[in-house]
C-alpha positions as MATLAB code, in Angstrom:
seq = 'MDEPGPHGPVQDTLLRALGVLRVVVLLNAVVLFLLRHGSYDHPVVGAVVVLVLVGWTALALWAYDAAARRVPLLLVSDLVVAVAAILLTPWVKGPQLSATIPGFWVMGVVLAWAVVWRWQGGLAAAVAISVADVSIRSEFTQQNYGNIFLLVLGGAVVGYLSSLLQQTAAQRDRAERAAAAAAERQRLARVVHDGVLQVLALVQRRGPELGRDGRELGRLAGEQEVRLRGLVQSGSRELVADLGERDLARALTELASAQVHVAVPGTPAVVAAETASEVVCAVEACLSNVRHHVARDADAWVLLEDLGDRWVVSVRDDGPGIPEGRLRASAEEGRLGVAQSVVGRLHDLGGTAEVRSAPGQGTEWELTVPRGSA';
ca = [
     115.330   84.686   77.539;
     111.871   82.256   76.434;
     110.736   83.016   72.818;
     107.582   85.535   71.736;
     104.545   84.517   73.183;
     100.766   84.411   71.062;
     100.346   87.703   69.652;
      96.811   88.739   70.329;
      95.281   92.263   70.261;
      96.804   93.941   73.275;
     100.421   93.714   72.227;
      99.079   94.976   68.933;
      97.560   97.929   70.135;
     100.998   98.528   72.383;
     103.451   97.996   69.477;
     100.953  100.768   67.274;
     101.414  102.860   70.106;
     105.243  102.229   70.161;
     105.500  103.364   66.874;
     104.183  106.780   67.044;
     106.245  107.329   69.673;
     109.714  106.388   67.813;
     108.083  108.954   65.099;
     109.006  111.310   67.192;
     111.413  110.347   69.058;
     113.344  109.864   65.830;
     112.317  113.808   64.913;
     113.542  114.403   67.874;
     117.177  113.443   67.013;
     117.199  114.545   63.540;
     117.132  118.152   64.420;
     119.507  117.623   66.704;
     121.631  116.507   64.380;
     120.649  119.383   62.035;
     121.236  121.746   64.735;
     124.886  120.618   65.459;
     126.522  118.622   62.981;
     128.853  121.498   62.532;
     130.462  120.687   65.182;
     131.449  116.925   64.404;
     134.317  115.841   63.568;
     132.792  113.915   60.696;
     129.304  115.483   60.313;
     128.434  112.717   56.658;
     129.562  110.142   59.032;
     126.985  111.574   61.304;
     124.733  112.444   58.442;
     124.637  108.793   57.089;
     124.094  107.158   61.010;
     120.797  109.545   60.880;
     119.365  108.501   57.303;
     119.983  104.359   58.558;
     117.826  105.616   61.832;
     114.963  107.431   59.282;
     115.197  103.970   57.203;
     114.925  101.164   59.716;
     112.421  103.418   61.625;
     110.340  103.121   59.016;
     111.323   98.640   58.011;
     110.525   98.631   62.117;
     106.945  100.301   61.857;
     105.752   98.150   59.016;
     107.466   94.737   60.122;
     105.886   95.125   64.089;
     102.547   96.103   62.798;
     102.015   92.269   61.778;
     102.600   89.591   64.225;
     103.490   87.451   61.948;
     106.602   89.439   61.559;
     107.747   90.343   64.853;
     110.161   87.091   64.618;
     113.326   87.134   66.694;
     115.844   87.965   63.517;
     114.113   91.430   63.940;
     114.060   92.645   67.424;
     118.182   91.433   67.386;
     118.262   93.420   64.654;
     116.416   96.470   65.670;
     118.974   96.626   68.994;
     121.992   95.491   67.167;
     121.050   98.897   64.686;
     120.298  101.090   67.954;
     123.867  100.386   69.402;
     125.878  100.122   66.395;
     124.596  104.080   66.085;
     125.692  104.720   69.686;
     128.799  102.653   69.141;
     129.041  105.319   66.226;
     128.800  107.909   68.170;
     132.262  109.012   69.375;
     133.487  108.949   65.931;
     131.099  111.262   64.918;
     131.152  114.024   67.077;
     134.656  113.426   69.038;
     135.926  112.767   72.361;
     134.339  115.777   74.040;
     130.462  113.897   73.336;
     127.834  114.769   75.430;
     125.102  112.847   73.731;
     124.977  110.093   71.166;
     123.663  110.411   68.253;
     120.472  108.001   68.622;
     119.450  109.624   71.706;
     116.200  109.115   72.762;
     115.470  106.806   69.442;
     116.733  103.374   71.335;
     113.438  104.087   73.949;
     111.986  102.377   70.964;
     113.952   99.496   70.881;
     114.278   98.536   74.434;
     110.207   98.754   74.843;
     109.584   96.938   71.452;
     111.268   94.336   73.620;
     109.722   94.885   76.308;
     106.365   94.442   75.143;
     107.066   91.626   73.217;
     109.168   89.436   74.997;
     107.941   90.601   78.779;
     109.687   92.343   81.358;
     112.977   90.133   80.721;
     113.341   91.006   77.002;
     112.662   94.479   78.629;
     115.740   93.767   80.762;
     118.149   93.059   78.506;
     117.804   95.253   75.989;
     118.191   98.314   78.372;
     121.524   96.271   79.899;
     122.491   95.863   76.217;
     122.292   99.716   75.607;
     123.156  100.838   78.511;
     126.853   98.952   78.700;
     127.424  100.516   74.593;
     126.504  103.766   76.063;
     129.087  103.306   79.018;
     131.354  101.637   76.915;
     131.854  105.085   75.127;
     132.519  107.849   77.710;
     135.515  108.520   79.164;
     133.896  109.405   82.526;
     130.619  107.957   83.914;
     128.589  111.076   85.279;
     125.214  111.513   87.484;
     123.262  112.089   84.544;
     124.430  109.301   82.748;
     123.381  107.854   85.774;
     120.288  108.893   85.892;
     119.385  108.061   82.039;
     120.508  104.302   82.170;
     119.007  103.937   85.482;
     115.930  105.284   84.478;
     116.232  103.065   80.742;
     116.670   99.993   82.659;
     113.461  100.523   85.428;
     111.448  101.490   82.071;
     112.168   98.459   80.202;
     111.793   95.975   83.001;
     107.906   98.093   84.696;
     107.058   98.427   80.689;
     107.826   94.600   79.987;
     105.779   93.411   83.199;
     102.930   95.872   82.858;
     102.685   93.940   79.466;
     103.008   90.989   80.455;
      99.709   91.234   82.802;
      97.876   93.290   80.149;
      97.606   90.365   77.712;
      97.913   87.786   80.154;
      94.426   89.683   81.868;
      93.317   89.624   78.057;
      93.794   86.071   77.232;
      91.941   84.764   80.825;
      88.814   87.988   79.377;
      88.404   86.266   76.310;
      88.620   82.185   78.058;
      85.726   83.298   80.164;
      83.897   84.940   77.585;
      84.519   82.114   74.622;
      83.210   80.028   78.928;
      79.935   81.978   79.110;
      78.957   81.954   75.612;
      79.341   78.138   75.442;
      77.377   77.871   78.679;
      74.466   80.069   77.778;
      74.567   77.449   74.114;
      74.498   74.630   76.162;
      72.016   75.730   78.680;
      69.446   77.085   75.548;
      70.003   73.851   73.959;
      69.877   71.664   77.721;
      66.577   74.038   77.430;
      65.178   72.917   74.077;
      65.635   68.851   74.922;
      63.876   69.063   78.386;
      60.901   70.850   77.335;
      60.754   68.850   73.802;
      62.470   65.058   74.162;
      62.571   64.383   77.852;
      58.989   65.012   78.132;
      58.141   63.333   75.115;
      60.183   60.188   75.874;
      59.031   60.621   80.240;
      55.185   60.326   78.520;
      55.697   57.365   76.241;
      57.286   55.665   79.871;
      54.039   56.614   81.738;
      51.722   55.787   78.948;
      53.365   53.230   77.395;
      51.779   49.939   79.725;
      48.489   50.968   78.366;
      48.954   49.971   75.299;
      49.665   46.405   76.413;
      52.914   44.319   75.723;
      54.799   46.185   73.076;
      53.310   49.254   74.582;
      55.259   48.278   78.078;
      58.438   47.451   76.130;
      58.266   50.941   74.178;
      57.721   52.285   77.344;
      61.214   51.040   79.256;
      63.016   51.394   75.764;
      61.494   55.539   76.339;
      62.716   55.202   79.967;
      66.407   54.241   78.932;
      66.770   56.591   76.600;
      65.755   59.487   78.600;
      68.416   58.432   81.345;
      70.771   58.550   78.848;
      69.564   61.465   76.724;
      69.395   63.005   80.414;
      73.156   62.568   81.028;
      74.414   63.637   77.764;
      72.750   66.734   78.103;
      74.101   67.856   81.743;
      77.844   66.309   80.789;
      79.277   69.581   79.542;
      77.642   71.645   82.062;
      79.204   69.565   84.895;
      82.100   71.123   83.510;
      81.186   74.921   84.517;
      81.194   73.488   88.184;
      84.699   74.601   90.155;
      85.855   72.063   92.123;
      85.580   73.873   95.149;
      83.960   71.802   97.701;
      80.844   71.708   95.831;
      78.720   69.265   94.290;
      76.147   68.939   91.461;
      73.137   68.092   92.954;
      71.509   67.541   89.679;
      73.992   64.851   88.656;
      73.844   62.985   91.994;
      70.200   62.318   91.778;
      70.632   61.371   88.000;
      72.535   58.305   89.037;
      70.073   57.061   91.300;
      67.872   56.089   88.120;
      67.728   52.497   86.607;
      64.423   51.144   85.253;
      62.495   51.241   88.066;
      63.657   55.277   89.374;
      62.285   57.940   86.718;
      64.795   60.802   87.341;
      63.736   64.495   85.706;
      66.415   67.435   86.717;
      67.051   70.392   84.998;
      69.601   70.496   82.259;
      71.631   73.179   83.835;
      73.950   71.978   87.186;
      72.260   72.598   90.602;
      75.373   73.299   92.102;
      75.563   73.025   95.963;
      77.400   72.224   99.183;
      79.301   68.196   98.401;
      77.814   67.842  102.374;
      74.652   69.236  100.995;
      74.469   67.365   98.093;
      75.481   64.185  100.126;
      72.748   64.507  102.653;
      70.007   65.157   99.983;
      70.950   62.323   98.103;
      70.840   60.237  101.132;
      67.364   61.425  102.047;
      65.783   60.597   98.655;
      67.871   56.914   98.811;
      65.544   56.822  102.280;
      62.139   57.788   99.839;
      62.735   54.990   97.218;
      64.600   52.300   99.969;
      60.741   52.748  101.626;
      58.530   52.271   98.128;
      61.006   49.290   97.290;
      59.967   47.556  100.851;
      56.048   49.030  101.764;
      55.597   49.052   97.604;
      57.176   46.458   95.760;
      60.824   45.736   94.648;
      60.246   46.527   91.320;
      58.077   49.345   91.788;
      58.290   52.464   89.685;
      59.367   55.749   91.866;
      59.640   59.421   90.117;
      62.651   61.784   91.545;
      62.315   64.936   90.365;
      64.358   68.264   90.963;
      63.103   71.672   90.968;
      64.695   75.003   90.971;
      62.382   77.887   92.873;
      64.907   80.092   92.660;
      65.783   80.713   96.558;
      65.896   76.491   97.662;
      65.671   73.533   95.361;
      62.507   71.399   95.882;
      63.420   67.023   94.908;
      60.027   65.189   94.870;
      60.076   61.382   95.255;
      56.836   59.750   94.171;
      55.224   56.127   93.559;
      51.903   55.021   92.555;
      51.581   52.270   95.061;
      49.128   51.733   98.384;
      50.033   54.877   99.811;
      50.510   55.713  103.538;
      47.782   55.007  106.430;
      46.876   58.344  108.554;
      49.025   58.183  111.110;
      51.097   54.978  110.265;
      54.473   57.531  110.849;
      53.231   58.952  114.028;
      52.568   55.175  115.055;
      56.087   53.969  113.840;
      57.306   56.817  115.461;
      56.086   55.519  118.975;
      56.746   52.900  118.500;
      61.037   53.448  118.731;
      60.920   52.831  114.696;
      62.745   56.109  113.267;
      63.771   55.418  110.276;
      61.974   58.052  108.209;
      62.109   60.824  111.722;
      65.919   59.889  110.991;
      66.834   59.347  107.292;
      64.569   61.971  105.651;
      63.152   64.412  108.128;
      65.860   64.642  110.430;
      68.620   65.067  107.478;
      66.152   68.431  105.829;
      66.038   69.957  109.048;
      69.722   69.586  109.829;
      70.207   71.239  106.491;
      67.465   74.215  107.028;
      65.140   72.729  104.823;
      62.592   70.973  105.657;
      60.382   67.162  104.078;
      56.891   66.802  103.382;
      55.407   63.654  103.082;
      51.312   63.578  101.371;
      49.824   60.573  101.230;
      46.515   59.023  100.758;
      44.700   55.395  100.915;
      45.669   53.997   96.933;
      46.691   57.441   95.941;
      50.684   56.617   96.435;
      52.755   58.344   98.189;
      54.954   62.346   97.466;
      57.351   63.226   99.621;
      58.776   66.978   99.162;
      61.981   67.390  100.269;
      63.433   71.106  100.447;
      66.765   72.785  100.420;
      67.175   76.414  100.572;
      70.258   77.648   98.532;
      73.434   78.409   99.889;
      72.540   75.773  102.919;
      75.623   74.274  104.099;
];
């Protein structure tokens, strides 16, 4: 049999309710003894047994009330008292007994074992009580069988229900703690995103305007922005279940470099794994165009936004822009890189890919993916 598991409010509540039952069945045993003790062979011994039951019940109510006192010795002693009272019944009442001295009092013992040691404990205590009861009888009647059957069944069922309730309560507590932790992480992520990260991004963009020292300051700010974003998101990523899903924010953050500046929400952007993979590939295609058509060391900015019913990824550069009609002409010439790598991917996801560009004003791709897309 397992040792008693961790104590919790469910077990405390069940044992307090059991304490009320113990008092009720004790009063029943005392009243029956007072009504019938005149016909007993040894009523004095019977009185001693009843007094022991009264004293032990008071002790048990005190002991079971504190989790630290619910040790194996307490439960075993509880069972020993019940079995001893049953075995003394033939000596007290004589051979023509119909009911034991403790009677229904033994229910408190069986249910205590069931609450603390689950269904295994309830079943074991019920079997021990039943064996003791059968051993003192000269004949085994249908009524005896019914009482034993109910005792064994009750011990197992109450033990199972106790286990189920305690597991449910533990899961609820873990879920509440996780929700509270997630809410706090989200709050801190918003604070960092709205304050520190935006300042770092501003320093990174405006630093080069201050000359050589400014460029170095901008570079350092960019590096720290990437590191801080990764730190903010590391706690939130633990909440994403491994159910074929992926955090798009994390996937885009992994594209960050000294030239690629990524800005994402402070909380996970959970999408289907295939969706995340296709969006990242489209973004990489956009960044590849920046390297090939602007400059290998040209800066690019990637921004992920949550618009409620859709995710929007923007990829922007400060290059010379795309001449009007250039993309259409490339497609007519058979160069389908943009059409397939960017537009085609987003179309397959049920989204869109739009480009805005003008000579001398850079290029911006806006990739839109609806929530729930596969």
